[in-house]
C-alpha positions as CSV (number, residue, x, y, z in Angstrom):
1,X,43.2,-55.2,-2.3
2,X,40.9,-52.2,-1.6
3,X,43.4,-49.2,-1.8
4,X,40.8,-47.9,-4.8
5,X,38.2,-47.8,-2.7
6,X,38.8,-44.3,-0.8
7,X,39.7,-42.6,-4.2
8,X,36.4,-44.0,-5.6
9,X,34.1,-42.4,-2.9
10,X,36.2,-39.0,-3.4
11,X,35.1,-38.8,-7.1
12,X,31.4,-40.0,-6.2
13,X,30.9,-37.0,-3.4
14,X,32.4,-34.7,-5.8
15,X,29.9,-35.8,-9.0
16,X,27.6,-35.4,-6.1
17,X,28.3,-32.0,-5.2
18,X,28.7,-31.3,-8.7
19,X,25.3,-32.4,-9.8
20,X,24.0,-30.4,-6.6
21,X,25.4,-27.4,-8.3
22,X,24.1,-28.2,-11.3
23,X,20.5,-28.1,-9.9
24,X,21.0,-25.5,-7.9
25,X,22.1,-22.9,-10.9
26,X,18.8,-24.3,-12.8
27,X,16.4,-23.8,-10.0
28,X,17.8,-20.5,-9.6
29,X,17.6,-19.5,-13.2
30,X,14.1,-20.5,-13.1
31,X,13.0,-18.8,-9.9
32,X,14.4,-15.5,-11.7
33,X,11.1,-14.2,-13.2
34,X,9.3,-14.6,-9.3
35,X,12.6,-12.7,-8.1
36,X,11.5,-10.0,-10.9
37,X,8.3,-10.1,-10.2
38,X,8.4,-9.7,-6.4
39,X,10.7,-6.8,-7.3
40,X,8.2,-5.0,-9.3
41,X,5.9,-5.5,-6.3
42,X,8.2,-3.8,-4.3
43,X,8.5,-0.5,-6.8
44,X,4.8,-0.5,-6.7
45,X,4.2,-0.6,-2.6
46,X,2.7,1.9,-0.7
47,X,6.0,2.6,1.2
48,X,7.5,4.2,-2.3
49,X,4.6,6.6,-2.9
50,X,6.3,9.2,-0.8
51,X,6.9,12.9,-2.4
52,X,3.8,11.0,-5.5
53,X,1.5,13.7,-6.5
54,X,-2.1,11.5,-5.9
55,X,-3.8,13.4,-9.0
56,X,-1.5,11.5,-10.8
57,X,-1.3,8.7,-8.9
58,X,-4.6,8.0,-9.1
59,X,-6.4,9.9,-11.8
60,X,-8.9,11.8,-9.7
61,X,-10.1,15.6,-10.4
62,X,-7.8,17.8,-8.6
63,X,-9.0,19.4,-5.4
64,X,-8.2,22.3,-3.2
65,X,-7.3,22.5,0.5
66,X,-5.8,25.4,1.9
67,X,-3.8,23.3,3.6
68,X,-1.9,19.7,3.8
69,X,-4.8,17.1,4.2
70,X,-5.3,13.7,4.5
71,X,-6.2,11.1,2.3
72,X,-8.0,8.0,3.8
73,X,-8.3,4.9,1.4
74,X,-11.6,2.9,2.3
75,X,-13.5,0.0,0.6
76,X,-17.1,0.1,0.8
77,X,-17.9,-3.3,2.2
78,X,-14.9,-2.8,4.8
79,X,-16.4,-2.1,8.8
80,X,-13.1,-1.7,9.9
81,X,-13.1,1.3,7.5
82,X,-16.3,2.7,8.8
83,X,-15.6,2.6,12.3
84,X,-12.3,3.7,11.8
85,X,-13.4,6.7,10.0
86,X,-16.6,7.6,12.8
87,X,-13.8,7.4,15.5
88,X,-11.6,9.5,13.6
89,X,-14.4,12.0,12.4
90,X,-15.4,12.1,16.7
91,X,-12.1,12.4,18.0
92,X,-10.5,15.2,15.9
93,X,-13.7,17.4,15.2
94,X,-12.1,19.9,17.2
95,X,-8.9,20.1,15.1
96,X,-10.6,20.5,11.9
97,X,-8.3,18.2,10.1
98,X,-9.2,18.0,6.1
99,X,-10.3,14.8,5.1
100,X,-10.6,12.9,2.0
101,X,-11.7,9.3,1.3
102,X,-10.7,7.1,-2.1
103,X,-13.4,4.9,-1.9
104,X,-12.4,1.9,-3.3
105,X,-15.3,-1.0,-4.8
106,X,-16.1,-3.5,-6.7
107,X,-19.2,-2.6,-8.0
108,X,-21.3,-3.1,-4.9
109,X,-24.0,-1.0,-5.0
110,X,-25.7,-0.6,-2.0
111,X,-22.3,-0.7,0.4
112,X,-21.6,2.2,-1.9
113,X,-24.5,4.0,-1.3
114,X,-24.5,2.9,2.7
115,X,-20.4,4.9,2.9
116,X,-22.0,7.8,1.0
117,X,-25.1,8.2,3.2
118,X,-23.3,7.8,5.9
119,X,-19.8,10.1,5.5
120,X,-20.9,12.4,2.5
121,X,-21.8,15.5,5.2
122,X,-18.7,15.2,6.7
123,X,-15.8,14.5,4.4
124,X,-15.6,14.5,0.5
125,X,-15.7,10.8,-0.9
126,X,-14.3,10.1,-4.4
127,X,-15.3,6.6,-5.7
128,X,-12.5,4.6,-7.4
129,X,-12.1,1.2,-9.0
130,X,-10.6,-0.8,-6.5
131,X,-8.0,-2.2,-9.0
132,X,-6.6,1.5,-9.6
133,X,-5.6,1.6,-5.8
134,X,-4.2,-2.3,-5.6
135,X,-2.5,-1.7,-8.9
136,X,-0.9,1.5,-7.1
137,X,-0.1,-0.4,-4.3
138,X,-2.6,-0.1,-2.0
139,X,-4.5,-3.4,-2.0
140,X,-5.8,-3.0,2.1
141,X,-7.9,-0.1,3.4
142,X,-7.7,1.7,5.8
143,X,-4.9,3.2,4.6
144,X,-3.7,7.0,5.1
145,X,-2.0,9.4,3.5
146,X,-0.7,13.0,4.4
147,X,-1.0,15.1,1.4
148,X,0.6,18.5,1.0
149,X,-2.0,21.2,-0.6
150,X,-0.3,20.4,-4.3
151,X,-1.1,17.5,-3.8
152,X,1.8,15.4,-3.0
153,X,2.1,12.6,-0.4
154,X,4.4,13.8,2.8
155,X,3.7,10.4,4.7
156,X,1.7,6.8,4.9
157,X,0.7,4.8,7.2
158,X,-1.8,1.8,8.2
159,X,-1.7,3.9,11.6
160,X,-3.9,6.6,11.7
161,X,-2.1,8.2,14.6
162,X,1.0,8.4,13.1
163,X,-0.6,10.3,10.2
164,X,-2.1,12.2,12.5
165,X,0.8,13.5,14.6
166,X,2.6,14.6,11.0
167,X,-0.1,16.6,9.8
168,X,0.0,18.7,13.7
169,X,3.9,19.0,13.0
170,X,3.1,19.8,9.4
171,X,0.4,22.4,10.6
172,X,2.3,23.7,13.1
173,X,5.2,24.8,10.5
174,X,3.3,26.0,8.2
């Protein structure tokens, strides 16, 4: 008498599974633009900058160094940038590592002036719009780039010691 009930359950489960499959495919269609955006961000990520030229990347004037140098991406209001740069300059005074800082800011004139007053006599500082840094995949500071004398990025890291060790290796070879 109730022989048709198992068939109805199987048909109901099939319709339910089909419904879930349609919902999943619709959601993935809605998410595709999000995934494309993530891919775009990944392409702009700083890890992909090795081999690029800093002068064209940041549209800054060409600076002549006789050797590779360390580019520090700093921010005018970043207390860690101040502390780290002080430490780097103090610990590496005998190595004479050429250092350049791209100083990002969001129009904090006092902070920019303070940074220049503290470090202008020790390193070369170039002011740059924070948006230009962020758009090129460098939203955090401090961040370190090892750059060859022609402006090409050799290595990049959020850890200074990794850049410092690579600089010493490059200088030994040169």
